PLY file of the C-alpha trace (Angstrom):
ply
format ascii 1.0
element vertex 75
property float x
property float y
property float z
element edge 74
property int vertex1
property int vertex2
end_header
-61.33 -15.58 -22.17
-62.90 -14.41 -18.92
-65.27 -17.17 -17.87
-65.46 -20.83 -18.82
-68.02 -23.51 -18.06
-66.68 -26.60 -16.34
-68.43 -29.96 -16.59
-68.81 -32.16 -13.53
-67.02 -35.45 -14.30
-69.31 -37.52 -12.07
-72.68 -35.82 -12.59
-73.67 -35.64 -16.23
-75.27 -32.36 -17.18
-74.08 -30.46 -14.10
-71.77 -27.52 -14.71
-70.01 -24.75 -12.87
-68.89 -21.37 -14.20
-65.39 -20.24 -13.29
-63.37 -17.12 -14.08
-59.91 -17.60 -15.57
-57.26 -15.84 -13.50
-54.18 -17.11 -15.31
-53.16 -19.62 -17.97
-49.65 -21.00 -17.67
-48.89 -22.67 -20.99
-45.51 -24.00 -19.86
-46.97 -25.71 -16.77
-50.21 -26.57 -18.63
-52.23 -25.08 -15.81
-55.36 -22.93 -15.54
-55.90 -20.95 -12.35
-59.60 -20.30 -11.81
-61.83 -18.38 -9.42
-65.44 -19.18 -8.65
-67.48 -15.99 -9.24
-68.95 -14.29 -6.13
-66.69 -16.30 -3.80
-63.09 -16.26 -2.59
-62.48 -19.79 -3.91
-59.49 -20.23 -6.23
-58.42 -23.58 -7.69
-56.30 -25.07 -10.47
-56.95 -27.33 -13.42
-54.11 -29.20 -15.11
-54.16 -30.47 -18.64
-52.54 -31.33 -21.90
-53.82 -28.32 -23.82
-57.02 -30.05 -24.96
-58.62 -31.16 -21.68
-58.00 -29.66 -18.25
-59.08 -31.50 -15.09
-59.15 -30.79 -11.38
-61.14 -31.12 -8.18
-62.90 -28.75 -5.84
-64.73 -29.74 -2.67
-64.60 -33.45 -3.46
-66.07 -32.98 -6.94
-64.10 -33.49 -10.15
-64.40 -31.04 -13.02
-63.06 -30.82 -16.54
-62.94 -28.29 -19.33
-62.29 -29.10 -22.97
-60.39 -26.27 -24.63
-61.82 -25.19 -27.98
-59.89 -26.58 -30.90
-58.17 -24.14 -33.20
-59.82 -23.78 -36.57
-57.58 -25.12 -39.29
-56.60 -22.54 -41.86
-58.02 -23.03 -45.32
-55.43 -24.37 -47.70
-54.55 -22.04 -50.52
-54.54 -23.43 -54.00
-51.46 -22.39 -55.93
-51.95 -21.72 -59.61
0 1
1 2
2 3
3 4
4 5
5 6
6 7
7 8
8 9
9 10
10 11
11 12
12 13
13 14
14 15
15 16
16 17
17 18
18 19
19 20
20 21
21 22
22 23
23 24
24 25
25 26
26 27
27 28
28 29
29 30
30 31
31 32
32 33
33 34
34 35
35 36
36 37
37 38
38 39
39 40
40 41
41 42
42 43
43 44
44 45
45 46
46 47
47 48
48 49
49 50
50 51
51 52
52 53
53 54
54 55
55 56
56 57
57 58
58 59
59 60
60 61
61 62
62 63
63 64
64 65
65 66
66 67
67 68
68 69
69 70
70 71
71 72
72 73
73 74
């Protein structure tokens, strides 16, 4: 996962692309960088949705859900 698209929480339809620097599963934290800038910021979450703010704007990213494995039928 190199880049993700963040949604603006207050402006429907507006997005921002960010590059993932690090994911800390224990702290439930994503460290992100804005491409072509020196801006680095952090989103915090519960594993499904990560939220944070940058420059007075709030952003969120919904992590993709894991595909459930097909159940095997025992014969």
